[in-house]
C-alpha positions as CSV (number, residue, x, y, z in Angstrom):
1,M,-32.7,-5.0,-21.3
2,L,-34.3,-7.5,-19.1
3,P,-33.8,-11.2,-19.9
4,L,-36.8,-12.9,-21.5
5,L,-36.2,-16.5,-20.5
6,C,-35.9,-18.0,-17.1
7,L,-35.7,-21.6,-16.0
8,P,-38.6,-23.4,-14.3
9,L,-38.2,-23.9,-10.6
10,L,-37.1,-27.5,-10.0
11,A,-35.4,-28.4,-6.7
12,I,-34.0,-26.5,-3.8
13,L,-30.4,-27.2,-2.9
14,A,-29.0,-26.5,0.5
15,L,-25.7,-24.7,0.9
16,A,-22.9,-26.6,2.6
17,A,-22.3,-23.7,5.1
18,P,-24.0,-20.4,5.9
19,L,-22.9,-17.7,3.5
20,E,-21.8,-15.5,6.3
21,S,-19.2,-18.0,7.4
22,R,-17.5,-18.2,4.0
23,A,-14.1,-16.5,3.9
24,P,-13.6,-14.6,0.7
25,K,-10.8,-15.7,-1.7
26,Y,-10.0,-12.2,-2.6
27,N,-8.2,-9.3,-0.9
28,V,-11.0,-7.0,0.4
29,T,-9.1,-3.8,-0.1
30,S,-8.1,-4.7,-3.7
31,M,-11.7,-5.8,-4.4
32,N,-13.2,-2.5,-3.2
33,E,-10.7,-0.5,-5.3
34,A,-11.6,-2.6,-8.4
35,L,-15.3,-2.2,-7.9
36,K,-14.9,1.6,-7.5
37,R,-12.7,1.8,-10.6
38,G,-15.0,-0.4,-12.6
39,S,-18.3,1.2,-11.5
40,E,-19.0,2.9,-14.9
41,I,-19.4,-0.6,-16.4
42,L,-20.3,-2.7,-13.3
43,G,-22.6,-0.2,-11.8
44,T,-22.8,0.6,-8.1
45,Y,-22.2,-2.5,-5.9
46,A,-24.9,-3.7,-3.6
47,R,-25.2,-7.2,-2.3
48,C,-27.7,-9.2,-4.4
49,S,-30.9,-9.9,-2.4
50,G,-33.8,-10.5,-4.8
51,S,-35.4,-13.9,-5.6
52,L,-33.4,-14.1,-8.9
53,C,-30.1,-13.8,-7.2
54,S,-30.0,-17.6,-6.6
55,W,-32.3,-19.1,-9.3
56,M,-29.8,-21.7,-10.2
57,S,-30.1,-23.1,-6.6
58,K,-33.4,-24.7,-7.8
59,V,-31.8,-26.6,-10.7
60,P,-30.4,-30.1,-10.0
61,D,-26.6,-30.5,-9.9
62,N,-26.6,-33.1,-12.7
63,T,-28.3,-30.8,-15.2
64,R,-25.9,-30.3,-18.2
65,I,-25.1,-26.6,-19.0
66,T,-26.1,-27.3,-22.6
67,D,-29.6,-28.5,-21.4
68,M,-30.3,-25.2,-19.5
69,S,-31.7,-21.9,-20.7
70,I,-29.3,-19.2,-19.6
71,P,-30.4,-15.6,-20.2
72,G,-27.7,-13.0,-21.1
73,T,-26.8,-9.8,-22.9
74,H,-25.0,-8.8,-26.1
75,D,-22.2,-6.3,-25.8
76,T,-22.8,-6.2,-22.1
77,A,-20.5,-3.3,-21.3
78,S,-22.2,-0.8,-23.7
79,W,-25.2,-0.1,-21.5
80,D,-24.1,3.4,-20.4
81,Y,-22.4,4.6,-23.6
82,T,-24.0,8.1,-23.9
83,L,-23.6,11.0,-26.4
84,L,-21.7,13.0,-23.7
85,R,-19.2,10.1,-23.2
86,Q,-18.8,9.7,-27.0
87,I,-18.0,13.4,-27.3
88,S,-15.5,13.4,-24.5
89,Y,-13.6,10.5,-26.2
90,L,-13.4,12.1,-29.7
91,K,-9.7,12.7,-29.0
92,Y,-9.3,8.9,-29.0
93,T,-11.9,7.7,-31.6
94,N,-12.5,10.7,-33.9
95,I,-15.9,10.8,-35.6
96,I,-17.8,7.5,-35.5
97,Y,-21.5,6.4,-35.7
98,P,-24.0,8.0,-33.3
99,S,-23.7,6.7,-29.7
100,P,-27.1,4.9,-29.7
101,L,-25.9,2.5,-32.4
102,Y,-23.3,1.1,-29.9
103,R,-25.6,0.9,-26.9
104,C,-27.1,-2.5,-26.6
105,G,-28.8,-2.3,-23.1
106,S,-29.8,-0.2,-20.3
107,Q,-28.7,-2.0,-17.1
108,S,-25.4,-2.2,-15.3
109,I,-23.7,-5.6,-14.9
110,F,-24.7,-5.7,-11.2
111,A,-28.3,-4.9,-12.1
112,Q,-28.3,-7.6,-14.7
113,L,-27.0,-10.2,-12.2
114,A,-29.8,-9.2,-9.8
115,A,-32.3,-9.6,-12.7
116,G,-31.1,-13.2,-13.3
117,N,-28.7,-12.8,-16.2
118,R,-26.0,-15.4,-16.1
119,A,-24.3,-14.9,-19.6
120,F,-22.3,-11.9,-20.5
121,D,-20.6,-10.7,-23.7
122,L,-17.4,-8.7,-23.1
123,R,-15.4,-6.9,-25.9
124,V,-12.0,-5.6,-25.0
125,G,-8.9,-3.9,-26.2
126,F,-6.1,-1.8,-24.9
127,A,-6.8,1.6,-23.5
128,P,-5.1,4.6,-25.1
129,N,-2.3,4.2,-22.6
130,G,-1.5,0.9,-24.4
131,K,-1.4,-1.0,-21.1
132,D,-4.8,-1.4,-19.5
133,L,-7.5,-3.7,-20.9
134,V,-10.8,-1.7,-21.3
135,F,-14.1,-2.2,-23.1
136,F,-15.1,-1.5,-26.6
137,H,-18.0,-2.0,-29.0
138,S,-16.3,-2.0,-32.4
139,E,-14.5,1.4,-32.6
140,A,-16.4,2.9,-29.7
141,L,-14.3,3.2,-26.5
142,L,-16.9,2.6,-23.8
143,D,-14.9,3.8,-20.7
144,V,-11.2,4.6,-20.1
145,N,-11.2,3.8,-16.4
146,A,-13.0,0.5,-15.9
147,R,-10.5,-2.3,-16.6
148,F,-11.3,-5.8,-17.7
149,E,-9.8,-7.2,-14.5
150,D,-12.1,-4.9,-12.5
151,V,-15.2,-6.2,-14.1
152,M,-14.0,-9.8,-13.6
153,Q,-13.5,-9.0,-9.9
154,G,-17.2,-7.8,-9.9
155,F,-18.2,-11.3,-11.2
156,Y,-16.0,-12.9,-8.6
157,R,-17.6,-10.9,-5.8
158,F,-21.1,-12.0,-7.0
159,L,-20.1,-15.6,-7.1
160,E,-18.5,-15.4,-3.7
161,E,-21.8,-14.2,-2.3
162,N,-24.0,-16.4,-4.4
163,P,-22.2,-19.8,-4.6
164,T,-25.1,-21.7,-6.1
165,E,-24.8,-19.6,-9.3
166,G,-22.6,-20.0,-12.3
167,L,-21.7,-17.6,-15.1
168,V,-20.8,-17.9,-18.8
169,I,-18.6,-15.1,-20.0
170,S,-17.8,-14.6,-23.7
171,V,-14.6,-12.6,-24.2
172,K,-13.7,-11.1,-27.6
173,D,-10.7,-9.0,-28.7
174,E,-12.7,-6.2,-30.2
175,N,-10.2,-3.4,-30.9
176,A,-6.5,-3.3,-31.6
177,T,-6.0,0.5,-32.1
178,W,-3.4,0.6,-29.3
179,G,-0.8,-2.1,-28.6
180,T,0.1,-5.2,-30.5
181,T,-1.9,-8.4,-31.0
182,Q,0.7,-10.4,-29.1
183,A,0.5,-8.0,-26.2
184,L,-3.3,-8.1,-26.2
185,Q,-3.3,-11.9,-26.2
186,Q,-0.8,-12.0,-23.4
187,S,-2.7,-9.5,-21.3
188,L,-5.9,-11.4,-21.7
189,Y,-4.3,-14.7,-20.8
190,T,-2.5,-13.3,-17.8
191,T,-5.7,-11.7,-16.5
192,L,-7.7,-14.9,-16.9
193,T,-5.1,-17.2,-15.4
194,S,-4.0,-15.1,-12.4
195,P,-4.1,-16.8,-9.0
196,L,-7.3,-15.0,-8.2
197,A,-8.9,-15.9,-11.5
198,Q,-8.0,-19.6,-11.0
199,Q,-10.2,-19.6,-7.9
200,Y,-13.3,-18.8,-9.9
201,I,-12.8,-19.8,-13.5
202,N,-13.8,-23.3,-14.6
203,P,-10.6,-24.8,-16.1
204,S,-12.5,-27.1,-18.5
205,T,-12.0,-26.6,-22.2
206,S,-15.3,-28.5,-23.0
207,I,-18.8,-27.6,-22.2
208,S,-21.0,-30.3,-23.8
209,S,-20.9,-32.7,-20.8
210,T,-20.3,-30.1,-18.0
211,P,-22.9,-30.4,-15.2
212,L,-24.2,-27.4,-13.3
213,S,-22.4,-28.7,-10.2
214,A,-19.0,-28.0,-11.9
215,L,-20.1,-24.4,-12.7
216,R,-21.6,-23.4,-9.3
217,G,-19.5,-20.6,-7.8
218,K,-17.5,-20.4,-11.0
219,L,-17.6,-19.0,-14.5
220,T,-16.9,-20.6,-17.9
221,I,-15.1,-18.5,-20.5
222,L,-16.3,-18.6,-24.1
223,R,-13.0,-17.6,-25.8
224,R,-13.4,-15.5,-28.9
225,F,-9.7,-14.4,-29.0
226,S,-6.8,-16.3,-30.4
227,L,-3.7,-17.3,-28.4
228,D,-1.7,-18.2,-31.4
229,Q,1.1,-15.7,-30.7
230,L,1.8,-17.0,-27.2
231,L,3.9,-20.0,-26.1
232,S,2.5,-23.4,-26.8
233,N,1.7,-24.0,-23.1
234,Q,-0.4,-20.8,-23.0
235,Q,-2.7,-21.6,-25.9
236,T,-5.4,-23.5,-24.0
237,L,-8.0,-21.5,-22.2
238,G,-11.7,-21.8,-21.9
239,I,-14.1,-22.9,-24.6
240,D,-12.3,-22.1,-27.9
241,L,-14.7,-20.4,-30.3
242,T,-12.0,-18.8,-32.5
243,N,-12.3,-20.9,-35.6
244,G,-15.4,-20.7,-37.8
245,W,-17.4,-17.8,-36.3
246,A,-19.3,-16.4,-39.3
247,D,-20.0,-12.7,-39.5
248,N,-23.6,-11.5,-39.4
249,N,-25.0,-15.0,-40.0
250,P,-28.4,-16.2,-38.9
251,D,-27.6,-19.9,-38.6
252,F,-24.1,-21.5,-38.5
253,S,-22.1,-23.9,-36.4
254,L,-18.6,-24.5,-35.4
255,S,-16.6,-27.2,-33.6
256,T,-14.1,-26.6,-30.8
257,P,-10.7,-28.3,-30.4
258,A,-12.2,-30.2,-27.5
259,G,-14.9,-31.7,-29.8
260,D,-17.9,-29.5,-28.7
261,K,-20.5,-28.5,-31.3
262,V,-21.7,-24.9,-31.0
263,Y,-24.8,-23.7,-33.0
264,I,-25.1,-20.0,-33.3
265,E,-27.6,-17.3,-34.5
266,D,-25.8,-14.0,-34.8
267,L,-27.6,-11.9,-37.3
268,Y,-26.7,-8.6,-35.7
269,E,-27.6,-6.4,-38.8
270,P,-30.6,-7.8,-40.6
271,K,-31.1,-6.6,-44.2
272,A,-34.7,-7.0,-45.1
273,D,-35.9,-6.7,-48.7
274,K,-37.9,-3.6,-47.7
275,I,-36.8,-0.5,-45.8
276,G,-38.3,0.2,-42.4
277,L,-38.5,-1.0,-38.8
278,T,-41.2,-3.7,-39.3
279,P,-39.5,-5.7,-42.1
280,N,-36.2,-5.8,-40.2
281,V,-37.8,-6.7,-36.9
282,N,-39.7,-9.4,-38.6
283,L,-36.6,-10.8,-40.2
284,K,-34.6,-10.8,-36.9
285,L,-37.6,-12.2,-35.0
286,D,-37.9,-15.0,-37.5
287,V,-34.3,-16.2,-37.3
288,T,-34.3,-15.8,-33.5
289,T,-37.4,-17.9,-32.9
290,K,-36.3,-20.5,-35.3
291,H,-33.0,-20.9,-33.4
292,I,-34.7,-21.0,-30.1
293,T,-37.0,-23.8,-31.4
294,A,-34.0,-25.7,-32.8
295,A,-32.3,-25.4,-29.4
296,S,-35.3,-26.7,-27.6
297,G,-35.4,-29.9,-29.6
298,K,-31.7,-30.1,-30.3
299,T,-32.7,-30.5,-34.0
300,K,-29.3,-29.5,-35.3
301,G,-27.6,-31.9,-32.9
302,D,-26.4,-32.0,-29.3
303,G,-24.2,-29.2,-28.2
304,L,-24.4,-25.6,-27.1
305,Y,-26.9,-23.2,-28.7
306,L,-26.1,-19.5,-28.7
307,T,-28.9,-17.1,-29.8
308,F,-28.4,-13.3,-30.1
309,A,-31.7,-11.5,-30.0
310,S,-30.2,-8.0,-30.4
311,S,-29.7,-6.3,-33.7
312,E,-29.4,-2.9,-35.5
313,Q,-29.6,-1.4,-39.0
314,A,-27.0,1.4,-39.1
315,Y,-27.9,2.9,-42.4
316,Q,-31.6,3.2,-41.5
317,L,-30.8,4.5,-38.0
318,L,-32.5,1.5,-36.5
319,F,-30.5,1.4,-33.2
320,P,-30.5,-1.6,-31.0
321,Q,-33.0,-0.1,-28.6
322,V,-35.3,0.7,-31.5
323,M,-35.0,-2.8,-32.9
324,A,-35.6,-4.3,-29.4
325,Q,-38.4,-2.1,-28.1
326,G,-40.0,-0.7,-31.3
327,V,-41.3,2.8,-32.1
328,I,-45.1,2.8,-32.5
329,V,-44.8,-0.6,-34.0
330,P,-43.6,-3.6,-31.9
331,G,-39.9,-4.5,-31.7
332,V,-38.2,-7.8,-31.3
333,N,-38.7,-8.0,-27.5
334,Q,-42.5,-7.8,-27.8
335,G,-42.4,-10.4,-30.6
336,L,-40.2,-12.8,-28.5
337,K,-42.4,-12.4,-25.5
338,K,-45.5,-13.3,-27.5
339,F,-43.7,-16.2,-29.1
340,L,-42.7,-17.6,-25.7
341,V,-45.8,-16.9,-23.7
342,S,-48.7,-17.6,-26.2
343,G,-47.2,-18.4,-29.6
344,G,-45.2,-21.2,-31.2
345,G,-42.7,-21.2,-28.3
346,K,-45.3,-21.8,-25.6
347,G,-44.4,-25.0,-23.7
348,L,-41.0,-25.4,-25.3
349,K,-38.3,-26.7,-23.0
350,K,-36.0,-23.8,-23.3
351,K,-32.3,-24.6,-23.9
352,G,-29.3,-22.6,-24.8
353,I,-27.8,-19.2,-24.1
354,I,-30.0,-16.3,-25.3
355,C,-28.3,-12.9,-25.3
356,E,-30.7,-10.0,-25.4
């Protein structure tokens, strides 16, 4: 789904050197292999060339990340989870909910980057081979070939070619069917601290005071997986969101070990008093717009605001696409657009990360 919020154009920054003269930090052969292997999640690679490929170039260096509006997607890797794929993976997952319940978008990661998305929500676990990190949405195995490190290399490729941009990547340990918790933690840590990763990942464990200049050409990790089973010197990585994340909650906050405050709306399964699409859309739209308004005025306090605009209602077969786009009656997307363009959100200074 396309992002609904973009930043106003502010100031044009000049690159230090022509892009063509930049020597890549990665091995070209290994990169091409990773992009090919990860194409079912990344999409087909093409150099980003549209106007939204460099929208952050127009934002001043000293702008704090927490004072920006950054569009993103929820369960980013689920965009191409089809019924045919679900059937082909029954030998791994057995019978689960219908595939549309797990599909939270329609664009590949490369397409999302070209559309201006700069925040991504990745859910991982071990593949059936117990070795490779691959992508899940709850119990749904999204692809057996595209590895976590392949998709990370896709982000590195984008940043190499678009050095004015910065990315925010949420990483969650979603499925522990294969392998142990300790092995999963170690594999995630190893992938995100490899020599290649260190070239692109912002090492800071705090985001509240981080200026955009520190994020350009890099990505910040929002860590939703614990490292408690690793050695003490391996337990610090990214922005630690592991303590206090409330399940299916419309309005909560947590504090990171570095002292950041994070305010979150994550009502992914609204339960309206009445059955049907409209009551559930209205409930989700209400909590979403309230959180966007709070982020604009920082009414809950200074810090990072995360708003998830996507949702579903499994027992009523209100899949994410239905909740977002509606069927005959409007969905959350139409309501959000109206709110932002002509409703109560018109003129708001948009702040926070909004995952569609």
